[in-house]
N, C-alpha and C positions, 0 to 999 in steps of 0.2 A: 858672595859676588859671582857674577856669571863667568863661565869659562872663556878665556881669551882666545880670539880667533888667530890661529897661527900665521895666516897669510897676510895679516895687516901690514902694509908697508911701513918701514921706519921713517920717522919724521925728525931724525936727530942730526941730519946734515944742515949746514948753515947756507943761507943765500945772502949775497951782498946787496945791501940797500943802495939805491941811487942817492946822490947828494940832493937831488930834487925832493925825494921823500923825507929825508932828514931835515932839510931846511924848511920844507912846508909844514912839517909837524911842529917844529919849534916856533915858527912864525904864526901859524893859524890854529894850532892845537889839534890838528887832525890831518890824516893823509890816507890815500888809497894806494894799496900795493897790489899789483896784478899778479896772478898765478903764484900765490903763496903755496898752494897745493896744486899739483898737476891734475889733469882730468882723471887719470887712473887712481891717484891718491884720494881725491874727493869721492870718487865712485866707490872706493873701498870703505871709507869712513862714514859716508852718509847713512847707509842702512844701520850702522852701529849706533849713531847718535839719534836718528829718528826712532829706532826701536826702543832705546833706553828712555827717550823723552815720552814715548807713548806708554811705556810700562809704569813710569813714575809720575805721570801727570795726575794731579788730584782735582783739577777743575772739572766738575761735572755739570755745572749750570749751563743752560742754553745762553747763547750770545746776548740775546735781548734781556736776559735777567741780570746781567752784570753791570757794575758801575763803569766809569770812564777807564779806569786802570784795568779792570778785568776784560773790557772789550778790546783793549789795545793789543794784547798778546797772551798766549799761553806761556807761562814762565815756570821752567823746571830747573832747579838749582843744584849745584854740586853733584852732578851725575858722575864725576870722577870717583866719588866716594863709594858708589854702589855698583859700578860697572867697570870691569878691568879694561875693556876695549876703549871705552870713552876716556879712561885714565891715560891710555897710551897717547891719545890725541891731546889731552889737556897738558900733559907733562912733556910734550914735544919740545926738544931743545931748539929746533928751527924757529918755532913761534916765539919762544922765550927770548931768543937772541935778537929777533926783530924788535921786541918790546924793549930790551935792554939798550940796543943801539939807538932807538928813537929817543929814549930818555937820557942817553949818555951815561949809563951806569954799567958796572961790571956784572951784576947779577940781579935777578928778580925773584919774587915769591908770588905764589898764587893767593889771591884774595878769595875769589870763588869763580866758578863757571856758571853759566846759565844758558839753557836753550830758550830762545825767544821765537815762538812760532805764531805768526799773525794769520789767523784763519781767513778764508774767503769771506768778505764782508766785514772783517774785523775793523774796529775803529782806529782813529789816529792815536799816536803816542804823543801826549802833550810835551811842549818845551820843558826841559828840566836839566839839572846838573846831577850826574851820578854821585859825585862825592858828597853831596848833601847827606847821604846815608852812611858815610864811612867815618869812623873815629880814628883818623890817620893824620900824622903830624907833617906829612909832606905833600907837595903838589905833584910829585913824581909818581904818578899813577897813569895807567893806560889800559884801555879796553880794546881787545880785538873783537871785531864784528864780522863774521864770515858767513855768507850765504852757502847753503848746501845745495841749492838749485840756482839756475840763472834767474835773475830778478830784474825788473825795470821799475820806473817811478810809479807805475800803476799798482804795484804790489806793496808799497810802503817803504820806499827808499830812505835810509838814514840821511838826515838833513842837518847841517851844522851852521851855527852862527860863528863864522871864522874870526879868530882872535879873541873870542869872548871869555877864554879861560884866565886872562891876565889879572882880573880883579878878584879871583878866588870866588868864595861863596857870595852870591848876590842876594838871594832871598832864602828865608827859612820855610820853603815850600816843598812838600812831597809831590810826586807826579799826580796831577789832578787838573780839573778845570781851572782852579785858582792859579796853579803854576803856569798854565798855558796863557792866561790873560796877563799875568804880571810880567812874565818873561817876554811875551810878544811885544808889549809896550816898551820894555827895556831894550830889546834888540833893535826896534825901530828908532828909539831915541838915540842910541849909540851909533847907529848906522853900520852895524856889522854886515859884512857880505854874507848872503845866504848861499850855501854851497851844497849841492848834492850831485851824485853821479846819475847819469841817465840810465845806465845799465851796469850790472855787475855779473860776472860769470861765477859759477860755483867754484870755490877755491880762491877767489879774490878776497881781499879783506880790507876793511877800513880800520884805522887805529885812531882813537881819540883820547885826549886827556880827561881826567876825572871832572874837571871844572869847565870843560867845553860845553856850552849850551847846545842842545840838540833836540830834535823831534823826528817824527816820521808820520807821513800821511797814512790814511787807512788803506786796507787791501781791497782794491776794487776789481780784482781779478777773480777767476774761479779756481785758483791754485793756492795751496798753503805756502806762505812765505816762511821758509825754514832757515833759521839763523842760529848759529852757535857762537857764543861769546866766551871770552876768558878775560878776567880782570887781573892785571898784574900790578904789584906795588914794588918799588925799589927796595932791595935788600938793605936793612938798616933802619927802616921806618919804625916808628913807635906809636903806641896807642895814646890817643888824646882823651881828655875829659869829654863827656857827651855834650853835644849842642842841641840834641832833640831825642825823642823817644826811639826813633828809628836807629840812631847811632848806638843807643843803649842796647837795643836788640841785636844789632850787628856785632857788638862787642862780645856778647855771649855766643851768638850763633856761628860767626865766621872766625873769630879770634880766640875762641875758647876761654873767654874771661881773663886773658893775660893782664897783668897789673897795668893800670894806667901809668904811662911814662915808660913802661917796659917795651922791649923789642917785640915786633910782630914776627914770631917764629914758632907758632904752635904747630901741632901735627896737621892742622888743616891749612897751614900756610907754608908748604915746603918750598925750599930753594930749588930752582929748576936747572940752572947751569952749573 
């Protein structure tokens, strides 16, 4: 692992969430929290995350050579496992406490992190549900989605179908053109409010449930849309039987093959608080 930077600011102090954020998350399945990190904090962590993402990115194809999923973003996962500085960010108690407070639980575990960098000219991210991929027995999951740079709708702002998490898994579709078409029809049929921020500052963060249907437009700017995400699961969650091949893969990759029915508590899923 890389040598840790001594001057990285600690992110272990807690911030109090507003009742608006807690109520919105529980009603809509997502909420935007401003200034989760200060300007100085995000300025310190951005080069750490960007540098690690660049070193461990394995996508070498040109944009036009990729499929819909590949055009949507560069995706580099579990950087906390290979970079001590990124680990400081991913294991931050401030972030974990927000996740726990939104879900109404005492503690959370890491499922995995992922840097999601949408290149200039990068395509849209189709409608999907994250938890389609996860063999987890609880709906108490949440993803932090934090820009490392200021972004606006022109760069691919995360977009939610508010309230759409309530029915759990809707389709057995991975992120694809097929998922975009099926979910688009479903979202219109159910009349879910479509919600997206106009702008987000670096260090702001959205938080959404694993079953909240969401997408993002393409990046029509000339700048990289740099996003860091962390997926949290409530402590006490258990492994479920697979519903698709992706869940089978996740069981081995992120849960270290823990027994089906057993607790999610492997070395890759540390408790944070």
